[in-house]
C-alpha positions as CSV (number, residue, x, y, z in Angstrom):
1,X,29.1,-0.3,6.1
2,X,32.8,0.8,6.7
3,X,33.9,-2.8,7.5
4,X,32.0,-4.3,4.5
5,X,33.4,-1.6,2.2
6,X,37.0,-2.4,3.5
7,X,36.5,-6.2,3.0
8,X,35.4,-5.5,-0.5
9,X,38.3,-3.2,-1.0
10,X,40.7,-5.8,0.3
11,X,39.6,-8.3,-2.4
12,X,39.8,-5.5,-5.0
13,X,43.3,-4.6,-3.8
14,X,44.4,-8.2,-4.2
15,X,43.1,-8.3,-7.7
16,X,44.9,-4.9,-8.4
17,X,48.1,-6.3,-6.9
18,X,48.0,-9.4,-9.1
19,X,47.2,-7.3,-12.1
20,X,50.3,-5.1,-11.5
21,X,52.7,-7.7,-10.3
22,X,51.9,-10.8,-12.4
23,X,50.4,-9.2,-15.6
24,X,52.3,-5.9,-15.7
25,X,49.2,-3.8,-16.1
26,X,50.0,-0.2,-15.6
27,X,49.1,1.7,-12.4
28,X,47.0,4.3,-14.2
29,X,44.8,1.5,-15.7
30,X,44.4,0.0,-12.2
31,X,43.3,3.4,-10.8
32,X,40.9,3.8,-13.7
33,X,39.6,0.4,-12.8
34,X,38.9,1.8,-9.2
35,X,36.4,4.2,-10.7
36,X,34.8,1.4,-12.6
37,X,34.7,-0.6,-9.3
38,X,32.9,2.3,-7.7
39,X,30.4,2.4,-10.5
40,X,29.9,-1.3,-10.2
41,X,29.2,-0.9,-6.4
42,X,26.7,1.9,-7.2
43,X,24.7,-0.1,-9.7
44,X,24.8,-3.4,-7.9
45,X,24.2,-1.8,-4.5
46,X,21.0,-0.2,-5.7
47,X,19.7,-3.4,-7.1
48,X,20.6,-5.4,-4.0
49,X,18.9,-2.8,-1.7
50,X,15.7,-3.1,-3.7
51,X,15.8,-6.8,-4.0
52,X,16.7,-7.5,-0.4
53,X,13.6,-5.7,0.9
54,X,11.3,-7.3,-1.7
55,X,10.2,-3.8,-2.7
56,X,7.3,-3.5,-5.2
57,X,6.0,-0.6,-7.2
58,X,3.6,1.6,-5.2
59,X,0.3,1.7,-6.9
60,X,-1.1,5.1,-7.3
61,X,-4.7,3.8,-7.0
62,X,-3.8,2.3,-3.5
63,X,-1.6,5.1,-2.2
64,X,-3.0,8.3,-3.9
65,X,-2.1,10.7,-1.1
66,X,1.5,9.6,-1.1
67,X,1.8,10.1,-4.8
68,X,0.2,13.5,-4.5
69,X,2.5,14.5,-1.8
70,X,5.6,13.4,-3.7
71,X,4.3,15.2,-6.8
72,X,4.0,18.5,-4.9
73,X,7.4,18.2,-3.0
74,X,9.2,17.1,-6.1
75,X,7.7,20.1,-7.9
76,X,8.8,22.4,-5.1
77,X,12.3,21.0,-5.3
78,X,12.3,21.2,-9.1
79,X,13.0,17.5,-9.1
80,X,11.8,14.7,-11.5
81,X,9.3,12.5,-9.6
82,X,11.2,9.4,-8.4
83,X,9.9,5.9,-8.7
84,X,7.9,5.0,-5.6
85,X,8.1,1.5,-4.1
86,X,6.7,-0.1,-1.0
87,X,8.1,-2.9,1.1
88,X,7.5,-4.8,4.3
89,X,10.7,-4.2,6.3
90,X,9.6,-5.2,9.8
91,X,10.3,-1.7,11.0
92,X,8.9,1.8,10.0
93,X,11.5,3.1,7.7
94,X,12.2,4.5,4.3
95,X,15.2,5.0,2.1
96,X,16.2,6.5,-1.3
97,X,18.6,5.2,-3.9
98,X,19.7,6.5,-7.3
99,X,20.5,9.9,-8.6
100,X,18.6,13.0,-9.8
101,X,16.4,12.0,-12.7
102,X,16.6,8.3,-11.9
103,X,15.8,8.1,-8.1
104,X,13.8,5.5,-6.2
105,X,12.2,6.0,-2.9
106,X,11.2,2.9,-0.9
107,X,8.7,3.3,2.0
108,X,7.8,0.5,4.4
109,X,4.2,-0.5,5.1
110,X,5.0,-0.2,8.7
111,X,5.9,3.5,8.3
112,X,2.7,4.2,6.4
113,X,0.7,2.7,9.3
114,X,2.7,4.5,12.0
115,X,2.7,8.1,10.8
116,X,0.0,10.7,10.1
117,X,0.0,12.4,6.7
118,X,2.1,15.4,7.7
119,X,4.7,13.3,9.4
120,X,4.9,10.9,6.4
121,X,5.3,13.9,4.1
122,X,8.3,14.9,6.2
123,X,10.0,11.5,5.6
124,X,9.2,11.6,2.0
125,X,10.7,15.2,1.7
126,X,13.8,13.8,3.5
127,X,14.3,11.1,1.0
128,X,13.6,13.4,-1.9
129,X,16.2,15.8,-0.5
130,X,18.8,12.9,-0.6
131,X,18.1,12.5,-4.3
132,X,18.0,16.2,-5.0
133,X,21.3,16.7,-3.3
134,X,22.9,13.6,-5.0
135,X,23.9,12.2,-1.7
136,X,24.0,8.6,-2.9
137,X,26.3,9.5,-5.8
138,X,28.5,11.5,-3.3
139,X,28.8,8.5,-1.1
140,X,30.0,6.3,-3.9
141,X,32.5,9.0,-5.0
142,X,33.7,9.1,-1.4
143,X,34.2,5.3,-1.4
144,X,36.0,5.6,-4.7
145,X,38.4,8.2,-3.4
146,X,39.0,6.1,-0.3
147,X,39.8,3.1,-2.5
148,X,42.2,5.2,-4.5
149,X,44.0,6.4,-1.4
150,X,44.3,2.8,-0.2
151,X,45.9,1.7,-3.5
152,X,48.2,4.7,-3.4
153,X,49.4,3.6,0.0
154,X,50.1,0.1,-1.3
155,X,52.1,1.3,-4.3
156,X,54.1,3.8,-2.2
157,X,55.2,1.0,0.2
158,X,55.3,-2.1,-2.1
159,X,57.7,-0.3,-4.7
160,X,59.9,1.4,-2.2
161,X,63.3,0.0,-1.5
162,X,63.8,-3.5,-2.7
163,X,60.2,-4.2,-3.5
164,X,60.4,-7.6,-1.9
165,X,57.5,-9.8,-0.6
166,X,57.7,-8.1,2.9
167,X,57.0,-4.8,1.3
168,X,54.2,-6.2,-0.8
169,X,52.5,-7.7,2.4
170,X,53.1,-4.5,4.4
171,X,51.8,-2.4,1.5
172,X,48.6,-4.5,1.2
173,X,48.0,-4.2,5.0
174,X,48.6,-0.5,4.9
175,X,46.2,-0.1,1.9
176,X,43.4,-1.7,3.9
177,X,44.1,0.5,7.0
178,X,44.3,3.7,4.9
179,X,41.0,2.9,3.2
180,X,39.3,2.2,6.5
181,X,40.5,5.5,7.9
182,X,39.3,7.4,4.8
183,X,36.0,5.7,5.1
184,X,35.6,7.3,8.6
185,X,35.7,10.7,7.0
186,X,33.4,9.6,4.2
187,X,30.8,8.4,6.9
188,X,31.2,11.7,8.8
189,X,30.1,13.4,5.5
190,X,27.2,11.0,5.3
191,X,26.1,11.9,8.9
192,X,26.3,15.6,7.9
193,X,24.2,15.0,4.8
194,X,21.5,13.5,7.0
195,X,21.2,16.8,8.9
196,X,21.0,18.6,5.5
197,X,18.3,16.4,4.2
198,X,16.3,16.8,7.5
199,X,16.7,20.6,7.2
200,X,15.6,20.6,3.5
201,X,12.6,18.5,4.4
202,X,11.7,20.8,7.3
203,X,11.6,23.8,4.8
204,X,9.1,22.0,2.7
205,X,6.8,20.4,5.3
206,X,7.7,22.1,8.6
207,X,10.2,21.2,11.3
208,X,7.5,20.1,13.8
209,X,6.1,17.3,11.5
210,X,9.7,16.1,10.7
211,X,10.6,16.0,14.4
212,X,7.5,14.1,15.3
213,X,8.1,11.6,12.5
214,X,11.7,11.0,13.7
215,X,10.5,10.5,17.3
216,X,7.9,8.0,16.3
217,X,10.2,6.1,14.1
218,X,12.9,5.9,16.8
219,X,10.4,4.7,19.4
220,X,8.9,2.0,17.1
221,X,12.4,1.0,15.9
222,X,13.6,0.4,19.5
223,X,10.5,-1.7,20.3
224,X,10.9,-3.9,17.2
225,X,12.8,-7.1,17.1
226,X,13.2,-6.9,13.4
227,X,16.7,-6.6,12.0
228,X,17.3,-4.8,8.6
229,X,19.6,-6.3,6.0
230,X,23.0,-4.7,6.1
231,X,22.6,-3.6,2.5
232,X,19.6,-1.5,3.5
233,X,20.2,-0.3,7.1
234,X,22.8,2.2,6.1
235,X,20.3,3.8,3.7
236,X,17.4,4.1,6.1
237,X,16.2,7.1,7.9
238,X,16.4,5.4,11.3
239,X,19.8,4.6,12.8
240,X,19.0,3.3,16.2
241,X,21.2,3.2,19.3
242,X,24.9,2.7,19.0
243,X,28.1,2.3,21.0
244,X,30.8,5.0,20.7
245,X,32.7,2.8,18.1
246,X,29.5,2.2,16.1
247,X,28.7,5.9,16.1
248,X,32.2,6.5,14.5
249,X,31.3,4.2,11.6
250,X,27.6,5.1,11.5
251,X,26.0,6.6,8.3
252,X,23.3,8.4,10.5
253,X,23.7,10.7,13.5
254,X,21.8,10.0,16.7
255,X,18.1,10.5,16.3
256,X,17.8,12.9,19.3
257,X,20.3,15.2,17.7
258,X,18.4,15.2,14.5
259,X,15.2,16.0,16.3
260,X,16.9,18.9,18.0
261,X,18.3,20.1,14.7
262,X,14.9,20.2,12.9
263,X,13.3,21.9,16.0
264,X,15.9,24.6,15.5
265,X,14.9,24.9,11.9
266,X,11.3,25.3,12.9
267,X,12.2,28.0,15.5
268,X,14.2,30.0,13.0
269,X,11.0,30.5,10.9
270,X,9.4,32.4,13.9
């Protein structure tokens, strides 16, 4: 996600550079465009995530228990019930997109088949917590700030001294590096928000059910040969095994640490 975001930013930075250098557009307008760029990512990213999974609306007649569970948990959270969708992802998983009042939760058919009702409620509560906590919006804001920092690095270098072509190239490279480093901190926040969503879910359905669900999802995911689309994998509840470098750029913490954390939440109740 960090690499893809940096590539997108690199293209955006090129457009911003051309806008400033060739067309004389003011820097404040370019920075304002960065906010618009983040909004574009939010809207398009949501649509791509739903489209790439082939998600369809979840029929209340076919999945009455899921709808009743979401009704109850959403009421407990004082949250408007999100749109529920179902998709075949090849792995047991779920993800949420959107904001409070306009959220969407997608659940894979594999997840529904794998988990018992209490465990599935844990996953649903986790995704509702993401919407309730505005985590998707927070991530987009973080990416926007990272982009602004990258552009600030470019302008600081490109317009220093003689402002020649060397400075422009150096500024461009620096902007990409700065944006990438900033994204490391944004992704660290994302991993922390996963713990928060797990904890919130445990408060509503119990830590034991949430821990069992995470364990089953992890085991099934490791056994599966299916690969999720890059647009979706960052949004899903399951992260999978990673190298040290992959963990640095991961949106989710290791599953075993999440299980330990929700167990701690459960123990704190007794």
